[in-house]
C-alpha positions in Angstrom: -7.9 -55.1 14.7 -5.9 -52.4 12.8 -4.6 -49.4 14.8 -6.2 -46.2 14.2 -3.0 -44.7 12.7 -2.7 -47.6 10.4 -6.4 -47.4 9.4 -6.1 -43.6 8.6 -3.1 -44.2 6.7 -5.0 -46.9 4.6 -8.1 -44.6 4.1 -5.7 -42.0 2.7 -3.8 -44.4 0.5 -6.8 -46.0 -0.9 -9.2 -43.2 -1.4 -10.0 -42.4 -5.1 -8.3 -39.4 -6.6 -10.5 -38.7 -9.5 -8.8 -35.4 -10.1 -5.3 -36.6 -10.3 -3.0 -35.6 -13.3 -0.1 -37.7 -15.0 3.0 -37.1 -13.2 4.8 -37.9 -16.5 4.7 -34.5 -18.6 6.8 -35.7 -21.3 6.4 -33.8 -24.7 6.0 -36.0 -27.6 5.4 -34.8 -31.1 2.1 -36.4 -31.1 1.1 -35.2 -27.8 1.7 -31.9 -28.8 -0.1 -32.0 -32.3 -3.2 -33.3 -30.4 -3.2 -30.8 -27.4 -4.9 -27.5 -27.5 -2.5 -24.5 -27.2 -2.7 -24.1 -23.5 -2.1 -27.6 -22.8 0.7 -27.6 -25.3 2.3 -24.7 -23.5 1.8 -26.1 -20.0 3.4 -29.4 -21.3 6.5 -27.3 -22.8 6.8 -25.3 -19.7 6.9 -28.4 -17.4 9.6 -29.7 -19.7 11.6 -26.5 -19.2 11.3 -26.8 -15.4 12.4 -30.4 -15.4 15.3 -29.3 -17.5 16.4 -26.5 -15.1 15.6 -28.4 -11.8 19.0 -29.3 -11.1 20.7 -26.1 -12.5 21.0 -27.1 -16.2 19.7 -25.2 -19.1 16.4 -26.1 -21.0 16.6 -28.1 -24.0 17.1 -25.6 -27.1 14.3 -27.4 -28.9 11.8 -26.3 -26.3 12.0 -22.5 -27.2 10.4 -22.8 -30.7 7.7 -25.0 -29.3 7.2 -22.5 -26.6 6.9 -19.7 -29.0 4.7 -21.6 -31.3 2.2 -22.7 -28.4 2.1 -19.1 -27.1 1.6 -17.6 -30.5 -1.4 -20.0 -30.8 -3.0 -19.3 -27.4 -2.9 -15.6 -28.2 -4.3 -16.0 -31.5 -7.1 -18.2 -29.9 -7.8 -15.6 -27.3 -7.9 -12.8 -30.0 -10.8 -14.6 -31.9 -13.8 -12.2 -32.2 -16.4 -14.9 -31.9 -14.8 -17.3 -29.4 -11.9 -15.4 -27.8 -11.2 -14.2 -24.3 -12.9 -11.0 -23.5 -10.7 -10.3 -20.5 -7.6 -10.5 -22.7 -9.1 -8.5 -25.6 -10.0 -5.6 -23.1 -6.4 -5.9 -21.8 -5.0 -5.6 -25.5 -7.4 -2.4 -26.3 -6.1 -0.9 -22.9 -2.4 -1.6 -24.2 -3.0 0.1 -27.7 -5.2 3.2 -26.7 -4.3 6.0 -24.3 -8.0 7.1 -23.5 -8.7 3.3 -22.6 -5.6 3.1 -20.1 -6.6 6.6 -18.8 -10.2 5.3 -18.2 -9.0 2.0 -16.6 -6.8 3.9 -14.2 -9.3 6.3 -13.2 -11.7 3.6 -12.7 -9.6 1.7 -10.4 -9.5 4.8 -8.1 -13.1 5.7 -8.6 -14.7 4.2 -5.6 -12.1 5.9 -3.2 -12.7 9.2 -5.1 -16.7 8.7 -4.7 -16.0 8.0 -0.8 -13.8 11.0 -0.5 -16.4 13.3 -2.3 -19.3 11.9 0.0 -17.2 12.8 3.2 -16.5 16.3 1.8 -20.1 17.1 1.1 -21.3 15.7 4.4 -18.8 17.9 6.2 -20.1 20.8 4.5 -23.8 20.1 4.1 -24.9 17.1 6.2 -28.9 17.5 7.1 -27.8 18.2 10.7 -25.4 21.0 9.6 -28.4 22.3 7.4 -30.6 22.5 10.5 -28.1 24.3 12.5 -27.6 27.1 9.8 -28.8 30.3 11.1 -30.5 31.7 7.8 -32.8 30.2 5.4 -30.9 31.0 2.4 -27.9 29.1 4.0 -30.2 26.1 4.6 -31.5 26.3 1.1 -27.9 26.3 -0.4 -26.5 23.5 1.7 -29.8 21.3 0.8 -29.1 22.1 -2.9 -25.4 20.8 -2.5 -26.5 17.7 -0.5 -29.2 16.7 -3.1 -26.9 17.4 -6.1 -24.2 15.1 -4.4 -26.9 12.4 -3.9 -28.0 12.5 -7.3 -24.1 12.5 -8.5 -23.7 9.3 -6.4 -26.7 7.6 -7.5 -26.5 8.4 -11.3 -22.7 8.7 -11.6 -23.1 12.2 -12.9 -20.3 14.0 -11.2 -20.2 16.7 -13.7 -23.6 17.9 -12.4 -22.0 18.2 -9.0 -19.3 20.3 -10.2 -21.7 22.5 -12.1 -23.9 22.7 -9.1 -20.9 24.0 -7.0 -20.0 26.5 -9.6 -23.5 27.9 -9.7 -23.7 28.0 -5.8 -20.3 29.8 -5.8 -21.5 32.3 -8.0 -24.7 33.0 -6.0 -22.4 33.3 -2.7 -20.1 35.8 -4.1 -21.9 38.6 -2.5 -23.3 36.9 0.6 -20.0 36.0 2.2 -20.9 32.5 3.3 -18.3 31.3 5.7 -18.6 27.8 3.9 -17.7 29.3 0.5 -14.1 28.4 0.7 -15.1 24.7 1.2 -17.3 24.7 -1.8 -14.4 26.1 -3.8 -12.1 23.5 -2.4 -14.4 20.7 -3.2 -15.1 21.9 -6.7 -11.3 22.1 -7.4 -10.5 18.8 -5.7 -8.5 16.2 -7.5 -11.0 13.6 -6.6 -13.9 15.6 -8.5 -11.7 16.4 -11.3 -10.9 12.7 -11.7 -14.7 11.6 -11.5 -15.5 14.2 -14.1 -12.7 13.1 -16.3 -14.0 9.5 -16.1 -17.5 10.6 -17.1 -15.9 12.4 -20.0 -14.0 9.5 -21.2 -17.0 7.2 -21.2 -18.4 8.7 -24.3 -15.1 7.7 -26.2 -15.8 4.8 -28.8 -12.6 2.9 -27.7 -13.7 3.1 -24.0 -17.2 1.9 -24.8 -15.6 -1.1 -26.7 -13.7 -1.6 -23.8 -16.5 -1.5 -21.5 -18.4 -3.7 -23.7 -15.7 -6.4 -23.5 -15.5 -6.2 -19.8 -19.4 -6.6 -19.5 -19.2 -9.6 -21.7 -16.5 -11.4 -19.6 -18.6 -11.0 -16.4 -19.9 -8.6 -13.8 -17.5 -5.7 -12.8 -16.5 -5.5 -9.1 -19.0 -3.6 -7.1 -21.9 -4.0 -9.4 -25.2 -5.8 -8.0 -24.4 -8.6 -10.4 -20.9 -9.1 -8.9 -22.4 -9.0 -5.5 -24.9 -11.5 -6.3 -22.3 -13.8 -7.9 -20.0 -13.5 -4.8 -23.0 -14.6 -2.4 -23.8 -17.4 -4.8 -20.1 -18.5 -4.5 -20.1 -18.3 -0.8 -23.2 -20.5 -0.9 -21.3 -23.0 -3.0 -18.3 -23.0 -0.6 -20.5 -23.6 2.5 -22.2 -26.6 0.8 -18.9 -28.1 -0.1 -17.7 -27.3 3.4 -20.7 -29.1 5.1 -19.9 -32.3 2.8 -16.4 -32.2 4.1 -17.4 -32.1 7.7 -20.0 -34.9 7.0 -17.2 -37.1 5.6 -14.5 -36.2 8.5 -17.1 -36.9 11.2 -17.8 -40.5 9.6 -13.9 -40.8 9.5 -13.8 -39.9 13.2 -16.4 -42.7 13.9 -14.6 -45.2 12.1 -11.3 -44.5 13.9 -13.2 -44.3 17.3 -14.5 -47.7 16.7 -11.1 -49.1 15.5 -9.7 -47.8 19.1 -13.0 -48.7 21.0 -12.9 -45.3 22.4 -15.7 -42.9 21.3 -13.6 -39.9 22.7 -10.4 -40.5 20.9 -11.1 -38.6 17.7 -13.2 -35.7 17.1 -13.8 -33.0 14.1 -14.0 -29.1 14.3 -14.4 -26.5 11.8 -13.3 -23.1 11.2 -10.5 -23.4 13.3 -8.6 -20.1 13.7 -4.9 -20.0 14.5 -4.1 -18.0 17.6 -1.9 -14.8 17.5 0.4 -16.5 20.1 1.9 -18.9 17.6 5.1 -17.0 16.8 5.8 -16.7 13.0 4.6 -14.8 10.1 0.7 -14.8 10.0 0.4 -12.3 6.9 -0.6 -14.0 3.8 -0.6 -17.3 5.5 -3.8 -19.5 6.1 -4.9 -18.7 9.7 -8.6 -20.5 9.5 -8.7 -24.0 8.5 -12.1 -25.4 7.2 -12.3 -28.8 8.8 -9.8 -30.4 11.0 -9.5 -34.0 12.4 -8.2 -34.2 15.8 -6.8 -37.1 18.1 -7.0 -36.9 21.7 -3.4 -36.8 23.3 -3.9 -39.0 26.4 -6.9 -41.4 24.8 -7.3 -43.3 27.9 -7.7 -40.2 30.2 -11.1 -38.6 30.9 -9.7 -35.2 31.7 -12.1 -32.2 31.6 -9.7 -30.2 29.4 -8.2 -32.6 26.9 -5.1 -31.7 24.7 -5.5 -32.6 21.2 -3.1 -33.6 18.2 -3.8 -32.5 14.5 -4.3 -35.6 12.3 -5.8 -34.0 9.2 -6.2 -30.6 7.9 -9.1 -30.3 5.3 -9.9 -27.4 3.0 -13.1 -27.4 1.2 -13.1 -25.8 -2.3 -15.9 -25.5 -5.0 -13.4 -26.0 -7.9 -9.8 -27.2 -8.9 -8.9 -23.6 -10.0 -9.9 -22.2 -6.1 -7.8 -24.8 -4.8 -4.8 -24.1 -7.0 -5.0 -20.5 -6.2 -5.2 -21.4 -2.4 -2.1 -23.7 -2.3 0.6 -20.9 -1.7 -1.3 -19.6 1.3 -1.9 -23.1 2.7 1.7 -23.9 2.4 2.6 -20.7 4.3 0.0 -21.7 6.9 1.6 -25.0 7.5 4.9 -23.3 7.8 3.4 -20.9 10.5 2.0 -24.0 12.6 5.5 -25.4 12.4 6.6 -22.3 14.5 4.7 -23.6 17.4 6.7 -24.3 20.5 7.2 -28.0 21.0 6.0 -28.2 24.8 3.5 -25.4 24.5 -0.4 -26.1 24.3 -2.3 -23.4 22.5 -5.8 -22.5 22.5 -7.5 -22.6 19.0 -11.3 -21.1 18.4 -13.5 -23.2 16.4 -17.1 -23.6 15.5 -17.5 -26.1 18.3 -15.8 -23.8 20.9 -12.1 -23.6 22.1 -9.8 -26.5 21.7 -6.4 -27.1 23.4 -3.6 -28.4 20.6 -0.4 -29.7 21.6 2.6 -27.7 20.0 4.5 -30.7 19.1 1.7 -32.0 16.7 1.5 -28.6 15.2 5.2 -28.6 14.5 4.9 -32.1 12.4 2.5 -30.7 9.8 4.9 -31.3 6.8 5.1 -28.9 4.2 7.0 -31.2 1.6 5.2 -33.3 -0.7 5.2 -36.6 1.1 4.3 -34.9 4.4 1.3 -33.2 2.8 -0.2 -36.3 1.3 -0.5 -37.5 5.0 -1.7 -34.2 6.6 -3.8 -32.4 4.1 -6.8 -32.8 1.9 -8.6 -30.4 -0.6 -12.2 -31.6 -0.8 -14.3 -30.7 -3.6 -17.4 -31.8 -5.1 -16.9 -30.6 -8.7 -17.1 -33.1 -11.4 -13.8 -34.5 -12.7 -12.9 -33.1 -16.1 -12.5 -35.4 -19.1 -9.6 -33.2 -20.4 -8.4 -31.3 -17.2 -7.0 -27.6 -17.8 -3.3 -28.0 -17.5 -2.4 -24.2 -17.5 -3.8 -22.5 -14.5 -5.7 -19.3 -14.9 -3.0 -17.1 -13.2 -0.2 -18.5 -15.2 -2.2 -18.2 -18.3 -2.9 -14.5 -17.6 0.8 -13.8 -16.9 1.8 -15.2 -20.1 -0.9 -13.4 -22.1 -0.2 -10.1 -20.2 3.5 -9.8 -21.0 4.7 -7.0 -22.9 5.6 -9.2 -25.8 2.5 -10.9 -25.9 0.4 -7.9 -26.1 2.6 -6.5 -28.9 2.0 -9.6 -30.7 -1.7 -9.3 -30.0 -2.0 -5.7 -30.9 -0.4 -6.5 -34.4 -3.0 -8.8 -35.0 -5.7 -6.4 -33.9 -4.5 -3.8 -36.3 -4.3 -6.4 -39.2 -0.3 -6.1 -39.3 2.0 -9.1 -39.5 2.6 -10.5 -36.2 6.1 -12.0 -35.9 6.2 -14.9 -33.4 9.7 -14.3 -32.6 8.9 -11.2 -30.5 7.5 -13.8 -28.0 11.2 -15.0 -27.3 11.2 -12.0 -24.8 8.4 -14.1 -22.9 10.8 -17.2 -23.2 13.8 -15.3 -21.8 11.6 -13.9 -18.6 10.2 -17.5 -18.1 13.7 -18.9 -17.7 15.7 -16.0 -16.2 13.3 -14.1 -13.9 12.4 -14.9 -10.4 9.1 -13.2 -11.0 8.2 -16.1 -13.3 9.0 -19.0 -11.0 5.2 -19.5 -10.2 4.5 -20.0 -14.0 7.7 -22.2 -14.4 6.5 -24.4 -11.6 2.7 -24.1 -12.2 2.2 -27.6 -13.6 3.9 -29.3 -10.7 1.9 -27.0 -8.3 -1.3 -28.1 -10.3 -0.3 -31.7 -10.0 0.2 -31.5 -6.2 -3.0 -29.7 -5.7 -4.9 -32.6 -7.9 -3.1 -35.3 -5.8 -4.3 -33.6 -2.7 -7.9 -33.3 -3.9 -10.7 -35.8 -3.0 -14.2 -35.9 -3.7 -16.5 -36.2 -0.3 -18.3 -39.4 -1.9 -14.9 -41.0 -2.7 -13.7 -40.4 0.9 -17.0 -41.9 2.3 -16.7 -44.8 0.1 -13.2 -45.4 1.3 -14.4 -45.4 4.7 -17.1 -47.8 4.2 -14.8 -50.2 2.5 -12.6 -50.4 5.5 -15.9 -50.9 7.7 -16.9 -53.7 5.6 -13.4 -55.1 5.6 -13.2 -55.0 9.4 -16.6 -56.7 9.6 -15.7 -59.5 7.3 -12.6 -60.1 9.5 -14.7 -59.9 12.8 -16.9 -62.7 11.4 -14.2 -65.2 11.4 -13.1 -64.8 7.7 -9.6 -63.7 6.6 -9.0 -60.0 6.4 
């Protein structure tokens, strides 16, 4: 009978990795000619990274390849019928001052609306209306509150400003003690910004900008965006349930190998306690599914201590796992700050568990260590042609100043000189801010190496079970 540790190692080694990328990103001429622009760009960037990995300079022949691939990607993104609407909106914002102002005001609009809502309630909340001594005061406050509610509902803050102006004129001879507050609200920067936003919405370029954003997808805060968010949460929960199911099967298989039903267990939503020293900010502090091994498997203690054997994150797509990886790495470094002799209480969906500090310290954050301690579980279909340039890197490349200038020239029908994209090459090869882009292929490859489909994990578990049964019946294992 194989030991549980060897059995777990075998399962993790043999499980199919259907999302895996080639480890060799060598750029041949034929490979570049057959690749789309984003893939060609990813392959060139990886060649640059490999050339710089040991302190060397990138091959000089890679710069024109990089510029050509980036120019092609920008040109594709600017196509009217099949292009990237988000990028086209970005280019329009880059070109037109009214659009830039509209985008800036839009980013602050929710905060401004909350500020106006709070200011109106401080003056004219229904409870304050009831406490007003005179009927005309109650009537003025009611009109203000009604106008503010309408402004919030219909995004028509010019109407609120007009109401405030009218009320102030009416109150000029009455000496109302709340008149100064009305004047402050009328002249407030928040209301001024919202009225300006409303005026800019009629600009033709702003309307083009909004149309591009709407074509790209629902804008934040809209009912459509909220519905999309709920659907995404349901997808995530479904994948997590599949991951739990697969790890439960794995725990049962390991328990059978050890002939101890209490040796391994699975917990979900495991939250890292604040008592672990280290930087919690921006680190993963809740793990989706975790396989635990009892520290003293032969002891039936009432409060067992456990070692962490496998950390699993459930993701609905490769892209979401790619975005998650830096946070996961910071989470592993946080666990490594645990004191070796300490026992920590982690809250989980199944109740509190006691974890051995020494096992937390051994969760490796280097690539070989990750392959033995971390899985991304995903049930998305494996693509026939995987995306080699992740969304964040693609957008950083497109949003570089030189890229926007190149795209703007195309938008205006002017000659777009690809050589201006040499500035992006310089940033990629020299600026620390571009390290994530430079390393994006190796990180994407690592994410896909760590990723398994729940069905493949279940199949690997079944294979070891069948093998054990075959051996138990007296046949060679």
